C-alpha positions as CSV (number, residue, x, y, z in Angstrom):
1,X,9.9,20.6,0.0
2,X,13.6,19.6,-0.1
3,X,13.8,20.0,-3.9
4,X,12.5,23.6,-3.5
5,X,15.3,24.3,-1.0
6,X,17.9,22.7,-3.3
7,X,16.7,24.7,-6.3
8,X,16.8,27.9,-4.3
9,X,20.3,27.2,-3.1
10,X,21.4,26.4,-6.7
11,X,19.9,29.7,-8.0
12,X,21.5,31.7,-5.2
13,X,24.9,30.1,-5.9
14,X,24.5,30.8,-9.7
15,X,23.7,34.4,-9.0
16,X,26.5,34.8,-6.6
17,X,29.0,33.3,-9.1
18,X,27.7,35.7,-11.8
19,X,28.3,38.7,-9.5
20,X,31.8,37.4,-8.6
21,X,32.5,37.1,-12.3
22,X,31.4,40.7,-13.0
23,X,33.5,42.0,-10.1
24,X,36.6,40.1,-11.3
25,X,36.0,41.5,-14.9
26,X,35.8,45.1,-13.6
27,X,39.0,44.7,-11.7
28,X,40.9,43.0,-14.6
29,X,39.6,45.4,-17.3
30,X,38.7,48.8,-15.8
31,X,39.1,50.3,-19.3
32,X,36.0,48.5,-20.3
33,X,33.7,50.2,-17.8
34,X,32.9,53.9,-18.1
35,X,32.0,54.1,-14.5
36,X,35.1,52.3,-13.1
37,X,36.8,55.4,-11.8
38,X,39.7,54.8,-14.2
39,X,40.4,55.9,-17.7
40,X,38.1,54.0,-20.0
41,X,37.9,53.1,-23.6
42,X,34.2,52.4,-23.0
43,X,32.0,55.4,-23.7
44,X,31.1,57.8,-26.5
45,X,33.6,59.3,-28.9
46,X,32.7,62.0,-31.4
47,X,34.5,64.0,-34.1
48,X,34.8,64.8,-37.8
49,X,36.4,62.6,-40.4
50,X,37.7,64.3,-43.5
51,X,38.3,61.9,-46.4
52,X,41.2,62.2,-48.8
53,X,39.0,63.9,-51.4
54,X,37.8,66.5,-48.8
55,X,34.4,65.0,-47.9
56,X,33.4,65.8,-44.3
57,X,31.7,63.1,-42.2
58,X,30.6,63.3,-38.6
59,X,31.3,60.2,-36.6
60,X,30.2,58.8,-33.3
61,X,31.6,55.6,-31.8
62,X,30.0,54.2,-28.7
63,X,31.8,51.2,-27.1
64,X,31.4,49.0,-24.2
65,X,32.9,45.7,-23.0
66,X,30.5,42.9,-24.0
67,X,28.7,41.2,-21.1
68,X,30.6,38.0,-19.9
69,X,27.7,35.8,-21.0
70,X,27.5,37.2,-24.6
71,X,27.5,34.2,-26.9
72,X,27.6,31.7,-24.0
73,X,24.9,29.6,-22.3
74,X,26.2,30.6,-18.8
75,X,28.3,33.5,-17.7
76,X,31.9,32.4,-17.0
77,X,33.9,33.7,-14.1
78,X,36.8,34.9,-16.3
79,X,36.9,36.6,-19.7
80,X,39.0,34.5,-22.1
81,X,40.4,35.0,-25.6
82,X,37.3,33.1,-26.8
83,X,35.0,35.7,-25.1
84,X,33.3,38.5,-26.9
85,X,35.1,41.7,-26.1
86,X,34.0,45.1,-27.5
87,X,30.6,45.9,-28.9
88,X,28.6,49.0,-29.6
89,X,27.5,51.3,-32.3
90,X,28.9,53.7,-34.9
91,X,26.9,56.6,-36.3
92,X,28.2,58.3,-39.4
93,X,26.7,61.3,-41.3
94,X,27.7,63.4,-44.2
95,X,28.0,67.1,-43.1
96,X,25.1,67.9,-43.6
97,X,23.3,64.7,-44.4
98,X,21.6,61.5,-43.3
99,X,22.8,59.4,-40.4
100,X,23.9,55.9,-41.1
101,X,23.7,53.5,-38.1
102,X,26.0,50.6,-37.7
103,X,26.7,47.9,-35.1
104,X,30.3,47.4,-34.1
105,X,32.1,44.5,-32.5
106,X,35.8,43.6,-32.1
107,X,38.6,43.0,-29.7
108,X,41.4,44.9,-28.1
109,X,44.8,43.8,-29.4
110,X,46.2,44.4,-25.9
111,X,43.6,43.2,-23.3
112,X,45.6,44.7,-20.4
113,X,45.3,48.4,-21.5
114,X,43.2,48.3,-24.7
115,X,45.8,50.6,-26.2
116,X,45.1,49.2,-29.7
117,X,41.9,47.6,-30.9
118,X,40.0,46.7,-34.0
119,X,36.3,46.7,-34.9
120,X,34.2,45.4,-37.7
121,X,30.9,47.1,-38.5
122,X,27.6,46.0,-40.0
123,X,24.4,47.9,-40.8
124,X,22.0,48.3,-37.9
125,X,19.1,49.3,-40.1
126,X,17.8,47.0,-42.8
127,X,17.2,50.0,-45.1
128,X,19.5,52.9,-44.2
129,X,20.6,56.0,-46.2
130,X,23.2,55.5,-48.9
131,X,26.7,57.0,-48.6
132,X,30.1,56.6,-47.1
133,X,30.4,54.4,-44.1
134,X,33.1,52.4,-42.3
135,X,33.6,48.7,-42.7
136,X,36.6,48.3,-40.4
137,X,38.1,50.5,-37.7
138,X,41.6,50.2,-36.1
139,X,42.1,52.3,-33.1
140,X,44.9,53.6,-30.8
141,X,44.0,54.8,-27.3
142,X,46.6,56.2,-24.9
143,X,44.3,56.2,-21.8
144,X,43.1,59.8,-22.3
145,X,40.2,61.7,-23.9
146,X,41.1,61.1,-27.5
147,X,41.2,58.0,-29.7
148,X,43.1,57.8,-33.0
149,X,41.3,55.8,-35.7
150,X,42.3,54.3,-39.1
151,X,39.0,53.8,-40.9
152,X,38.3,51.7,-44.0
153,X,35.3,53.2,-45.9
154,X,33.0,51.9,-48.5
155,X,30.0,53.5,-50.3
156,X,26.6,52.0,-49.5
157,X,24.3,52.2,-52.5
158,X,21.1,50.3,-52.0
159,X,22.2,46.8,-51.1
160,X,25.6,47.2,-52.7
161,X,28.9,48.0,-51.0
162,X,31.2,49.8,-53.4
163,X,35.0,50.5,-52.9
164,X,37.9,51.0,-55.3
165,X,41.6,51.2,-54.8
166,X,41.5,54.2,-57.3
167,X,38.9,56.1,-55.2
168,X,40.4,58.6,-52.7
169,X,37.7,57.9,-50.2
170,X,37.3,54.1,-50.3
171,X,40.8,53.1,-51.6
172,X,43.2,54.2,-48.8
173,X,42.3,54.0,-45.2
174,X,41.2,57.4,-43.7
175,X,42.6,58.8,-40.4
176,X,40.8,60.7,-37.7
177,X,40.9,61.5,-34.0
178,X,37.7,61.4,-32.0
179,X,37.2,63.0,-28.6
180,X,35.0,62.0,-25.7
181,X,31.6,63.4,-26.5
182,X,27.8,63.0,-26.6
183,X,25.2,62.1,-29.1
184,X,24.0,65.8,-28.9
185,X,27.5,66.9,-30.0
186,X,27.3,64.4,-32.9
187,X,23.9,65.7,-33.9
188,X,25.2,69.2,-33.8
189,X,28.2,68.2,-36.0
190,X,25.8,66.7,-38.5
191,X,23.7,69.8,-38.9
192,X,21.5,70.0,-35.8
193,X,19.2,67.0,-36.4
């Protein structure tokens, strides 16, 4: 019977430490929690991206602060430089056109305010539609309802990723500003799907 009590105490202690870790994380990085009551980078951002050649894309970026235990056996009390930071998804469509779904992960360059950050993307679907999509995203956020992005694009064609320094869409980085939004606004931007 004593081992049952000891196990119960251990489980209760572990759960309490996990809760303490989440509380500390919310206090240290309120920008990572959309429900923190403070300005947050976490959340959904939507807007158009117009490439150098004039192609119009719709873009949705949905970010959150990765859970403390992501990539670890046990949740630590404190987020460290080794921790996973930002994760989420990016949706891109040609206006009008098919939606490409990507996973995003990265880090803030400034963990105190997340005023600058960078993300890498990878396809979320094994077979998604061909077209322009981002490979890397660098962002600037001033604590408000807009985020400025510098986006490196490539063309997905089957299993190939095509880019060229001579191509106006995949050569230079593209710039855009996204606003807080919803997936419904993104769908409307993409043609009502």
